LUMDO-147018 format. One line per 5 residues: their letters; for each residue x, y, z of N, C-alpha, C, CB. Coordinates in pm, whole numbers, plus 50000, padded with zeros to 5 digits. Glycine has a CB too. Layout:
! LUMDO-147018
A = X Y Z X Y Z X Y Z X Y Z | ...;
***
This chain:
! LUMDO-147018
XXXXX = 49518 52386 50384 49555 52337 50251 49586 52187 50256 49677 52416 50195 | 49667 52147 50358 49700 52006 50371 49574 51924 50399 49804 51984 50482 | 49486 51978 50484 49362 51907 50517 49276 51887 50392 49283 51983 50625 | 49273 51987 50306 49195 51976 50182 49251 51869 50092 49192 52110 50109 | 49385 51862 50082 49447 51759 49998 49420 51619 50054 49598 51783 49987;
XXXXX = 49426 51608 50187 49400 51478 50249 49257 51433 50221 49425 51484 50400 | 49161 51525 50233 49021 51488 50210 48996 51460 50063 48928 51599 50259 | 49063 51533 49973 49051 51505 49830 49099 51363 49799 49132 51607 49748 | 49212 51324 49858 49265 51189 49835 49167 51084 49886 49402 51172 49902 | 49111 51108 50005 49017 51011 50061 48890 51002 49976 48981 51048 50205;
XXXXX = 48842 51116 49929 48721 51115 49846 48745 51038 49716 48676 51259 49815 | 48860 51062 49654 48893 50990 49531 48905 50841 49558 49025 51044 49471 | 48970 50805 49671 48987 50664 49704 48853 50597 49732 49080 50650 49825 | 48763 50666 49805 48632 50607 49835 48552 50584 49708 48554 50699 49930 | 48560 50678 49615 48489 50661 49489 48546 50544 49409 48496 50791 49406;
XXXXX = 48678 50533 49406 48741 50428 49329 48714 50291 49389 48891 50452 49320 | 48727 50276 49520 48703 50146 49581 48555 50111 49574 48751 50144 49726 | 48468 50214 49574 48326 50188 49554 48298 50132 49416 48246 50315 49575 | 48366 50188 49315 48349 50137 49178 48401 49994 49166 48422 50228 49078 | 48510 49962 49235 48572 49831 49222 48503 49723 49305 48717 49840 49262;
XXXXX = 48458 49759 49424 48402 49660 49516 48255 49681 49547 48480 49660 49642 | 48200 49795 49505 48060 49822 49535 48035 49852 49681 47978 49706 49494 | 48139 49904 49753 48127 49933 49895 48141 50084 49915 48233 49855 49977 | 48038 50145 49976 48048 50288 50005 48149 50315 50116 47911 50343 50044 | 48154 50227 50215 48246 50243 50326 48325 50113 50341 48171 50278 50458;
XXXXX = 48449 50111 50300 48528 49987 50305 48553 49944 50449 48661 50005 50233 | 48524 49820 50479 48551 49762 50610 48623 49629 50590 48420 49742 50692 | 48694 49585 50695 48763 49457 50688 48664 49344 50666 48844 49433 50815 | 48549 49350 50732 48450 49242 50718 48402 49231 50574 48331 49267 50812 | 48367 49344 50512 48320 49339 50374 48431 49291 50281 48270 49477 50330;
XXXXX = 48554 49336 50305 48666 49295 50221 48687 49144 50228 48795 49368 50263 | 48683 49089 50348 48703 48944 50364 48589 48867 50297 48713 48907 50513 | 48467 48917 50308 48354 48852 50241 48377 48846 50090 48223 48925 50272 | 48421 48957 50032 48453 48958 49889 48565 48859 49858 48494 49100 49844 | 48667 48856 49944 48782 48768 49920 48740 48622 49921 48890 48793 50024;
XXXXX = 48654 48585 50013 48607 48446 50019 48538 48408 49889 48512 48425 50139 | 48455 48498 49837 48381 48467 49714 48473 48458 49592 48273 48573 49689 | 48576 48541 49589 48662 48547 49471 48780 48450 49480 48715 48690 49452 | 48846 48445 49596 48966 48363 49612 48935 48220 49655 49059 48426 49712 | 48819 48201 49718 48788 48072 49777 48821 48072 49926 48865 47961 49706;
XXXXX = 48759 47981 49998 48773 47978 50144 48918 47963 50190 48690 47866 50201 | 48990 47869 50131 49125 47837 50179 49221 47953 50158 49179 47713 50108 | 49224 48009 50037 49315 48120 50011 49278 48241 50096 49314 48158 49862 | 49149 48272 50103 49105 48388 50182 49143 48370 50328 48952 48409 50169 | 49124 48250 50381 49157 48226 50522 49307 48245 50546 49115 48084 50564;
XXXXX = 49390 48200 50453 49534 48218 50468 49572 48366 50461 49609 48139 50360 | 49510 48440 50371 49537 48584 50361 49498 48655 50490 49462 48645 50242 | 49383 48621 50545 49338 48683 50670 49433 48646 50784 49194 48639 50704 | 49480 48522 50783 49576 48479 50885 49702 48564 50880 49611 48330 50866 | 49754 48590 50761 49874 48672 50748 49848 48816 50793 49923 48671 50603;
XXXXX = 49730 48869 50760 49696 49004 50805 49686 49009 50957 49563 49050 50742 | 49634 48903 51018 49619 48899 51163 49754 48895 51232 49535 48779 51205 | 49852 48829 51171 49985 48821 51230 50061 48954 51224 50065 48715 51160 | 50024 49040 51134 50097 49166 51115 50076 49258 51235 50052 49236 50985 | 50173 49346 51264 50150 49448 51368 50025 49530 51334 50274 49540 51382;
XXXXX = 49957 49579 51437 49834 49655 51412 49858 49778 51327 49771 49697 51544 | 49976 49836 51334 50006 49952 51250 50028 49914 51105 50128 50025 51302 | 50039 49782 51077 50057 49734 50940 49932 49664 50887 50175 49639 50934 | 49832 49644 50970 49716 49566 50926 49646 49631 50808 49617 49548 51041 | 49634 49761 50807 49568 49829 50696 49640 49802 50564 49561 49980 50721;
XXXXX = 49773 49801 50566 49850 49774 50444 49829 49631 50397 49998 49800 50468 | 49821 49537 50491 49799 49398 50454 49660 49380 50393 49815 49307 50577 | 49560 49445 50450 49425 49434 50395 49414 49505 50260 49323 49494 50493 | 49488 49614 50243 49491 49680 50112 49550 49588 50006 49571 49811 50120 | 49655 49513 50044 49712 49415 49951 49609 49308 49916 49838 49350 50012;
XXXXX = 49529 49267 50013 49423 49169 49986 49322 49225 49887 49353 49128 50117 | 49291 49354 49898 49199 49417 49802 49257 49408 49661 49172 49564 49840 | 49386 49434 49646 49449 49421 49515 49445 49280 49463 49591 49469 49521 | 49465 49184 49552 49465 49043 49511 49328 48997 49463 49511 48955 49625 | 49223 49040 49532 49091 48992 49488 49049 49058 49356 48986 49020 49596;
XXXXX = 49084 49185 49335 49052 49250 49207 49136 49188 49095 49077 49403 49215 | 49264 49160 49123 49346 49096 49022 49297 48956 48987 49489 49088 49069 | 49248 48883 49087 49195 48749 49061 49067 48757 48979 49168 48674 49192 | 48986 48858 49003 48868 48879 48918 48910 48898 48772 48787 49000 48966 | 49018 48974 48752 49061 49006 48615 49131 48889 48547 49153 49127 48617;
XXXXX = 49216 48816 48621 49299 48712 48560 49246 48571 48582 49439 48721 48613 | 49155 48554 48680 49103 48421 48710 49185 48351 48815 49098 48337 48583 | 49127 48250 48879 49197 48178 48985 49314 48095 48932 49100 48088 49059 | 49318 48072 48802 49432 48002 48745 49564 48074 48768 49412 47981 48597 | 49557 48206 48789 49679 48283 48818 49750 48228 48941 49645 48433 48840;
XXXXX = 49673 48187 49041 49731 48137 49165 49799 48002 49146 49624 48127 49272 | 49749 47923 49054 49794 47784 49041 49911 47767 48945 49681 47698 48995 | 49936 47865 48862 50032 47849 48754 50176 47860 48805 50007 47954 48646 | 50253 47754 48786 50396 47756 48821 50471 47842 48721 50455 47613 48825 | 50569 47918 48768 50641 48010 48682 50772 47953 48630 50669 48138 48757;
XXXXX = 50824 47847 48693 50952 47794 48651 51067 47872 48712 50963 47795 48500 | 51187 47818 48704 51303 47885 48761 51289 47897 48912 51321 48024 48699 | 51318 48014 48965 51312 48037 49109 51175 48082 49156 51415 48140 49148 | 51082 48102 49063 50950 48152 49100 50853 48036 49118 50898 48250 48994 | 50799 48021 49239 50696 47919 49258 50562 47972 49208 50686 47877 49408;
XXXXX = 50458 47892 49222 50324 47944 49194 50284 48039 49307 50221 47827 49178 | 50196 48135 49282 50148 48219 49390 50086 48140 49506 50046 48317 49336 | 50016 48031 49476 49961 47947 49583 50070 47896 49675 49883 47830 49524 | 50181 47851 49617 50292 47801 49699 50354 47912 49781 50398 47735 49611 | 50369 48030 49720 50424 48143 49794 50334 48183 49911 50445 48263 49700;
XXXXX = 50203 48177 49888 50109 48211 49994 50117 48112 50109 49966 48215 49939 | 50126 47984 50077 50123 47882 50182 50254 47874 50259 50093 47747 50120 | 50367 47898 50192 50498 47883 50259 50551 48013 50317 50598 47828 50162 | 50496 48127 50273 50543 48259 50318 50691 48281 50287 50520 48276 50468 | 50740 48219 50181 50881 48232 50145 50909 48368 50082 50923 48119 50049;
XXXXX = 51022 48427 50119 51065 48552 50056 51120 48521 49917 51172 48626 50143 | 51079 48598 49819 51117 48572 49680 51177 48698 49620 50993 48525 49597 | 51293 48682 49556 51351 48795 49483 51259 48831 49367 51494 48762 49431 | 51238 48960 49335 51305 49076 49395 51220 49145 49501 51341 49174 49287 | 51136 49071 49570 51039 49132 49663 51068 49099 49809 50899 49088 49630;
XXXXX = 51194 49075 49844 51226 49030 49979 51202 49137 50085 51369 48984 49983 | 51186 49261 50045 51159 49367 50143 51010 49386 50169 51220 49499 50095 | 50926 49303 50106 50781 49314 50121 50728 49198 50203 50712 49319 49983 | 50610 49215 50262 50543 49102 50324 50487 49011 50215 50429 49150 50420 | 50442 48893 50254 50390 48798 50155 50272 48856 50079 50349 48668 50223;
XXXXX = 50177 48917 50150 50060 48973 50083 50098 49090 49994 49955 49017 50185 | 50189 49174 50039 50233 49285 49955 50304 49233 49830 50327 49379 50035 | 50387 49130 49847 50457 49071 49733 50358 49017 49630 50549 48959 49780 | 50258 48944 49677 50160 48887 49585 50078 48996 49518 50068 48791 49660 | 50050 49104 49591 49974 49215 49532 50054 49283 49421 49937 49317 49639;
XXXXX = 50184 49302 49442 50271 49357 49337 50273 49263 49216 50414 49380 49390 | 50284 49136 49243 50292 49034 49139 50167 49037 49052 50309 48895 49202 | 50050 49037 49114 49927 49033 49035 49899 49166 48967 49809 48994 49123 | 49943 49277 49027 49926 49408 48963 50009 49416 48835 49965 49521 49058 | 50132 49364 48841 50218 49365 48723 50169 49268 48616 50362 49331 48762;
XXXXX = 50125 49149 48660 50075 49053 48562 49950 49104 48492 50046 48918 48629 | 49865 49175 48566 49745 49233 48505 49783 49343 48406 49651 49290 48613 | 49882 49424 48443 49928 49529 48352 49985 49468 48225 50034 49617 48419 | 50063 49359 48239 50119 49293 48121 50008 49237 48031 50214 49179 48163 | 49904 49182 48094 49793 49127 48016 49718 49236 47940 49696 49051 48107;
XXXXX = 49711 49356 47999 49640 49467 47936 49721 49535 47827 49600 49568 48040 | 49847 49563 47857 49925 49652 47770 50050 49588 47714 49963 49775 47845 | 50071 49462 47742 50191 49394 47696 50306 49415 47794 50231 49443 47557 | 50406 49325 47790 50520 49338 47881 50594 49470 47859 50617 49219 47862 | 50641 49528 47970 50719 49651 47960 50856 49620 47903 50732 49719 48099;
XXXXX = 50908 49710 47820 51040 49690 47761 51149 49756 47844 51043 49745 47619 | 51109 49841 47940 51206 49912 48022 51134 49967 48145 51276 50027 47942 | 51211 50020 48238 51153 50085 48356 51213 50223 48373 51176 49999 48485 | 51138 50310 48441 51184 50446 48464 51143 50489 48604 51127 50544 48358 | 51229 50565 48669 51201 50619 48802 51135 50755 48786 51331 50630 48887;
XXXXX = 51009 50766 48824 50937 50892 48803 50959 50992 48914 50791 50865 48789 | 51057 50966 49004 51099 51072 49095 51163 51186 49016 51197 51018 49201 | 51209 51152 48895 51254 51254 48800 51152 51260 48687 51398 51221 48746 | 51108 51382 48654 51012 51399 48546 51079 51440 48415 50908 51502 48584 | 51209 51418 48410 51281 51440 48284 51233 51336 48182 51437 51430 48305;
XXXXX = 51194 51381 48063 51126 51291 47969 51218 51231 47864 51016 51366 47900 | 51329 51295 47832 51407 51255 47715 51507 51144 47749 51481 51375 47659 | 51503 51041 47665 51605 50935 47666 51627 50875 47804 51737 50991 47614 | 51519 50834 47866 51525 50775 48000 51538 50622 47996 51402 50814 48079 | 51521 50565 47877 51523 50419 47868 51620 50376 47759 51381 50364 47840;
XXXXX = 51663 50252 47769 51744 50192 47663 51649 50132 47560 51842 50084 47719 | 51667 50170 47436 51577 50125 47330 51608 49983 47286 51585 50218 47211 | 51506 49904 47257 51530 49771 47199 51586 49784 47058 51401 49687 47198 | 51652 49681 47010 51719 49688 46881 51627 49712 46764 51794 49563 46858 | 51500 49670 46776 51406 49684 46664 51325 49814 46669 51312 49566 46660;
XXXXX = 51362 49907 46760 51285 50030 46774 51288 50112 46645 51340 50114 46890 | 51177 50180 46617 51168 50264 46497 51095 50394 46532 51094 50190 46382 | 51123 50503 46462 51060 50632 46492 50908 50623 46491 51106 50737 46392 | 50845 50687 46590 50700 50688 46601 50644 50572 46682 50640 50686 46466 | 50724 50472 46709 50678 50356 46785 50655 50394 46932 50779 50240 46775;
XXXXX = 50551 50335 46990 50524 50354 47132 50566 50228 47208 50372 50386 47158 | 50644 50248 47312 50694 50138 47393 50636 50147 47533 50849 50139 47399 | 50602 50033 47592 50547 50030 47727 50660 50033 47829 50458 49903 47748 | 50650 50125 47924 50752 50144 48027 50685 50129 48163 50822 50283 48013 | 50749 50054 48253 50696 50041 48389 50763 50144 48479 50718 49897 48444;
XXXXX = 50687 50190 48580 50745 50285 48675 50706 50250 48818 50700 50426 48643 | 50614 50157 48836 50566 50121 48969 50492 49988 48955 50474 50233 49030 | 50455 49928 49067 50379 49803 49060 50246 49828 48991 50357 49745 49201 | 50226 49766 48876 50104 49786 48799 50097 49919 48728 49988 49773 48887 | 50200 50000 48738 50201 50133 48675 50277 50132 48544 50263 50236 48769;
XXXXX = 50218 50192 48442 50278 50194 48309 50258 50331 48244 50218 50082 48221 | 50345 50363 48152 50328 50477 48062 50401 50444 47933 50381 50610 48126 | 50378 50527 47830 50439 50503 47699 50563 50589 47682 50338 50532 47586 | 50658 50534 47610 50772 50611 47559 50762 50613 47407 50910 50550 47608 | 50773 50731 47348 50763 50746 47203 50905 50751 47145 50681 50874 47165;
XXXXX = 50932 50664 47049 51062 50662 46984 51070 50779 46885 51087 50525 46911 | 51178 50855 46894 51197 50973 46806 51337 50967 46744 51177 51107 46885 | 51351 51039 46632 51484 51051 46571 51539 51189 46606 51477 51030 46416 | 51656 51189 46668 51719 51314 46710 51786 51383 46591 51822 51287 46820 | 51830 51507 46614 51888 51587 46504 52008 51520 46440 51928 51725 46555;
XXXXX = 52086 51450 46519 52205 51385 46464 52175 51255 46391 52303 51358 46573 | 52046 51214 46389 52007 51093 46320 51989 50972 46411 52106 51061 46217 | 52042 50982 46535 52028 50867 46624 51886 50862 46682 52133 50875 46738 | 51847 50744 46726 51714 50727 46785 51717 50758 46934 51663 50584 46763 | 51610 50819 46980 51592 50847 47122 51448 50821 47161 51632 50993 47155;
XXXXX = 51411 50864 47280 51273 50843 47325 51230 50956 47415 51259 50708 47397 | 51099 50980 47415 51037 51078 47504 50926 51009 47582 50982 51200 47424 | 50929 51019 47713 50821 50964 47793 50696 51049 47774 50860 50958 47942 | 50584 50985 47752 50456 51053 47735 50379 51042 47867 50373 50992 47615 | 50392 51144 47950 50333 51138 48084 50180 51138 48080 50382 51254 48168;
XXXXX = 50122 51179 47970 49975 51178 47960 49920 51036 47953 49929 51256 47838 | 50008 50936 47928 49962 50797 47918 49979 50720 48049 50038 50725 47808 | 50017 50789 48155 50038 50723 48284 49911 50652 48328 50082 50825 48391 | 49923 50525 48367 49806 50447 48403 49846 50336 48501 49739 50387 48278 | 49746 50286 48574 49765 50176 48668 49666 50064 48637 49748 50224 48815;
XXXXX = 49709 49941 48661 49616 49829 48650 49517 49833 48766 49693 49693 48648 | 49405 49766 48750 49300 49770 48851 49344 49715 48987 49181 49693 48803 | 49423 49608 48993 49470 49564 49125 49551 49671 49198 49553 49439 49111 | 49636 49743 49126 49713 49850 49189 49622 49961 49237 49817 49907 49091 | 49520 49996 49158 49424 50097 49200 49347 50053 49324 49327 50128 49087;
XXXXX = 49310 49924 49328 49236 49873 49443 49320 49877 49569 49189 49730 49416 | 49447 49840 49558 49533 49841 49675 49548 49982 49731 49671 49783 49641 | 49575 50078 49644 49589 50216 49690 49458 50269 49748 49635 50306 49575 | 49350 50249 49677 49224 50311 49719 49170 50250 49847 49121 50299 49608 | 49186 50118 49866 49137 50060 49991 49216 50114 50110 49146 49906 49987;
XXXXX = 49349 50120 50096 49431 50169 50205 49399 50312 50244 49575 50159 50169 | 49377 50398 50145 49348 50538 50174 49206 50555 50226 49370 50625 50049 | 49110 50488 50163 48970 50505 50202 48941 50445 50339 48880 50442 50098 | 48998 50329 50368 48972 50263 50496 49058 50319 50608 48996 50114 50484 | 49175 50371 50575 49260 50430 50676 49328 50327 50764 49181 50523 50760;
XXXXX = 49395 50377 50866 49475 50292 50953 49392 50198 51039 49562 50377 51041 | 49269 50234 51065 49183 50146 51144 49122 50218 51263 49262 50027 51193 | 49076 50138 51360 49091 49993 51376 49017 49910 51271 49043 49954 51512 | 49076 49793 51242 49017 49697 51148 49006 49560 51215 49104 49688 51017 | 48906 49542 51301 48892 49411 51367 48860 49301 51267 48781 49417 51475;
XXXXX = 48912 49183 51294 48887 49065 51211 48804 48965 51290 49020 49001 51164 | 48716 48896 51220 48624 48803 51286 48702 48695 51362 48530 48738 51183 | 48651 48662 51479 48707 48552 51556 48830 48584 51637 48738 48442 51466 | 48868 48710 51647 48988 48745 51723 48957 48744 51873 49041 48883 51680 | 49021 48653 51944 49008 48643 52088 49146 48616 52146 48906 48531 52129;
XXXXX = 49196 48710 52228 49134 48837 52268 49144 48942 52158 49201 48888 52396 | 49069 49047 52174 49069 49157 52078 49201 49233 52089 48948 49252 52101 | 49284 49233 51983 49414 49302 51995 49400 49453 52012 49498 49274 51872 | 49291 49510 51964 49271 49655 51978 49233 49694 52121 49164 49703 51881 | 49193 49596 52202 49156 49623 52341 49274 49613 52437 49046 49528 52385;
XXXXX = 49390 49574 52386 49506 49560 52473 49551 49698 52524 49622 49490 52399 | 49594 49705 52649 49636 49834 52705 49769 49881 52647 49647 49824 52857 | 49788 50012 52650 49916 50071 52611 49983 50130 52733 49896 50179 52501 | 50110 50158 52719 50189 50214 52829 50147 50359 52855 50341 50205 52798 | 50076 50380 52964 50020 50513 52990 50129 50619 53008 49932 50509 53114;
XXXXX = 50242 50578 53063 50349 50675 53085 50404 50733 52956 50460 50611 53161 | 50387 50661 52845 50429 50712 52715 50311 50766 52636 50499 50603 52635 | 50192 50709 52657 50075 50749 52578 50039 50895 52601 49957 50660 52612 | 50037 50938 52726 49994 51075 52753 50092 51179 52700 49975 51095 52901 | 50225 51162 52715 50318 51257 52653 50303 51265 52501 50460 51220 52687;
XXXXX = 50277 51152 52435 50261 51154 52290 50131 51221 52249 50265 51012 52234 | 50026 51200 52325 49899 51269 52297 49915 51419 52320 49785 51212 52387 | 49985 51456 52427 50007 51598 52457 50092 51664 52349 50075 51614 52594 | 50193 51590 52300 50276 51644 52191 50190 51675 52070 50388 51543 52153 | 50099 51584 52035 50014 51606 51919 49927 51730 51937 49925 51483 51895;
XXXXX = 49872 51748 52056 49791 51866 52083 49876 51993 52074 49725 51857 52221 | 49995 51987 52127 50082 52105 52127 50128 52141 51986 50204 52080 52217 | 50127 52045 51894 50174 52070 51758 50060 52083 51657 50268 51960 51715 | 49941 52113 51704 49835 52152 51611 49719 52057 51596 49892 52172 51482 | 49726 51936 51653 49612 51845 51644 49501 51892 51738 49655 51699 51679;
XXXXX = 49378 51872 51697 49265 51916 51778 49232 51813 51886 49142 51941 51689 | 49158 51858 51986 49111 51767 52091 49021 51660 52031 49036 51845 52202 | 48939 51699 51931 48851 51602 51865 48933 51494 51795 48759 51674 51764 | 49045 51533 51735 49128 51436 51663 49201 51342 51758 49230 51509 51575 | 49258 51396 51863 49334 51310 51955 49242 51227 52044 49426 51395 52042;
XXXXX = 49123 51277 52073 49029 51201 52155 49066 51205 52302 49024 51058 52107 | 48997 51124 52379 49022 51115 52523 49159 51054 52548 48913 51032 52593 | 49211 51067 52670 49340 51002 52701 49342 50856 52660 49370 51013 52851 | 49455 50815 52603 49465 50682 52542 49493 50576 52649 49575 50679 52435 | 49412 50473 52645 49431 50361 52736 49455 50230 52659 49309 50346 52827;
XXXXX = 49396 50219 52540 49401 50094 52465 49454 50118 52323 49262 50029 52459 | 49503 50011 52263 49566 50023 52131 49469 50075 52026 49621 49888 52088 | 49344 50031 52032 49246 50079 51934 49225 50228 51941 49115 50008 51953 | 49231 50285 52062 49215 50430 52077 49331 50505 52014 49202 50467 52225 | 49451 50450 52026 49568 50515 51966 49561 50505 51814 49699 50450 52017;
XXXXX = 49527 50387 51762 49513 50370 51617 49413 50470 51561 49469 50225 51583 | 49297 50483 51625 49194 50575 51577 49245 50719 51580 49067 50562 51661 | 49320 50754 51684 49372 50891 51694 49476 50918 51586 49433 50915 51832 | 49564 50819 51560 49664 50836 51453 49593 50863 51320 49754 50710 51442 | 49486 50790 51294 49412 50810 51170 49352 50949 51163 49303 50704 51156;
XXXXX = 49295 50996 51273 49224 51125 51271 49316 51244 51258 49141 51140 51396 | 49438 51236 51312 49523 51356 51311 49587 51382 51176 49631 51342 51416 | 49577 51284 51081 49634 51306 50947 49780 51349 50953 49552 51412 50873 | 49860 51273 51027 49998 51314 51050 50078 51327 50921 50065 51217 51142 | 50049 51244 50820 50128 51248 50696 50112 51380 50621 50087 51133 50605;
XXXXX = 50004 51452 50649 49980 51577 50580 50028 51698 50661 49832 51591 50548 | 50100 51671 50768 50152 51778 50854 50301 51798 50830 50125 51746 51002 | 50365 51876 50914 50507 51909 50897 50595 51788 50923 50547 52024 50991 | 50720 51796 50880 50811 51683 50885 50837 51629 51024 50939 51721 50824 | 50827 51712 51127 50853 51667 51263 50753 51560 51310 50850 51785 51359;
XXXXX = 50638 51553 51240 50538 51455 51277 50583 51313 51244 50406 51485 51208 | 50681 51297 51158 50729 51163 51126 50788 51096 51251 50834 51168 51014 | 50860 51174 51331 50914 51121 51455 50804 51078 51550 51004 51223 51521 | 50697 51158 51554 50581 51122 51638 50520 50991 51590 50475 51234 51636 | 50506 50975 51459 50449 50852 51403 50533 50730 51443 50440 50861 51250;
XXXXX = 50663 50742 51437 50749 50630 51475 50731 50596 51622 50896 50663 51446 | 50713 50696 51705 50695 50672 51847 50559 50608 51876 50709 50802 51925 | 50451 50660 51818 50319 50602 51846 50306 50463 51784 50207 50694 51793 | 50375 50438 51673 50376 50304 51615 50439 50206 51713 50452 50303 51482 | 50551 50246 51773 50616 50159 51872 50526 50141 51994 50751 50218 51915;
XXXXX = 50451 50242 52032 50357 50232 52143 50250 50127 52114 50291 50369 52171 | 50191 50133 51994 50086 50039 51957 50142 49898 51942 50018 50083 51827 | 50260 49886 51883 50317 49754 51855 50385 49692 51977 50416 49765 51743 | 50388 49767 52088 50445 49712 52211 50595 49695 52207 50383 49581 52240 | 50664 49776 52126 50810 49769 52115 50870 49871 52212 50857 49797 51967;
XXXXX = 50897 49827 52333 50941 49919 52439 51074 49984 52407 50951 49845 52571 | 51169 49907 52353 51300 49964 52322 51290 50070 52213 51397 49853 52279 | 51213 50042 52109 51194 50138 52002 51121 50261 52053 51117 50075 51885 | 51020 50239 52136 50944 50351 52192 51034 50444 52272 50831 50299 52282 | 51118 50388 52358 51207 50472 52438 51304 50550 52351 51285 50386 52537;
XXXXX = 51358 50484 52247 51453 50551 52158 51386 50664 52081 51514 50451 52060 | 51264 50640 52033 51196 50742 51955 51153 50861 52041 51076 50682 51886 | 51114 50834 52165 51076 50943 52254 51200 51024 52293 51005 50889 52379 | 51315 50957 52307 51440 51030 52331 51471 51121 52213 51558 50932 52356 | 51449 51070 52090 51473 51152 51971 51384 51276 51973 51447 51071 51843;
XXXXX = 51256 51258 52010 51163 51370 52013 51204 51471 52120 51020 51321 52038 | 51251 51423 52234 51295 51514 52341 51417 51594 52299 51326 51435 52468 | 51504 51531 52216 51625 51597 52173 51604 51693 52058 51726 51495 52135 | 51489 51682 51989 51462 51768 51875 51444 51912 51920 51338 51720 51798 | 51489 52010 51840 51475 52152 51878 51329 52194 51880 51554 52242 51783;
***
C-alpha cells in the first residue's frame, strides 16, 4: 500500500514537472540549462553555486527550489529579481548575492527562501493578497480566520496556508447575526512555482544529482565502511530488498542512490532514525553518525 502511494506521488510529480518544463525525466543538467535561459547566466551560476555548497542530502531540495524560481521568473519576469521591496526586505538579487538571512525565512536556505518568496508573489499576482492565514493541519472549517472590517455575507476571501498555497474563505452570517467564515477546501490551489518545487523534488528524488564541472566528484568520496555496512544490514533486516539497497556501500553516491530506492519515508516510523544516521554518513558528520547509531542500537 505504501509502495503504491509512493509511486502514485512520483507519477503525478513526473507528469506535472513534464508539463512545466517539458522534461520527461528531470535531471540537474536539464534544470540548470533551463535556469540559464530563464534567469540569465549570472543568477543561474550563483544558484548552482549555492546548491553545490549544500550537503549532498540537501542538494535535491536546493535544486527543487531552483525549479520553483525559474517557473516563477517565467510567470513574473526578471524584473521580480531587481525590484527593491523597501524596509528590511532587499531585492531578491541582493538576497541571492549576499546570502543574508531574512525574516521571516531565517530557518530556510537562500534558495528555499527565494522559492517561497516567488511562490507567494505569484499567488498574490494571480488571486490577490491573502487577508489571513490558516494552518491546515486542522481541517476544521468554521471561523478559522479574523475577518476584515469590510467583510460582508457571501464574500470570498483569499486565505494562505502554505508557500504559494491558497484557498477561499466564505463569509457567512451566523444564527446570532454575527459574521463568521467557512473555509472552502474545494478551492485549495498552489501557484506554479510551488508546484514546480514540489514536483521536481519528488520526481527527481534524492539523487545522485551531479553538477557540471565538479572536481573532485563529491558522490565518489568514500564513506565510513564500519558504519555503512551495519546501516545497509539494518535496512535489509527491516524490509528493504537487496535490489533497493544495492551492493555494499563504498561511496557517497551509492548510499544516496540506495536511500532513494528504499523509499524510507513511506515505511514505518523507525526508519526516521535510519535516515538520520545515513544522512550523517553521507554528510561526513562523524559525531552525529555515532550518536544516531547509538540511538538505533538502543531502540527496542
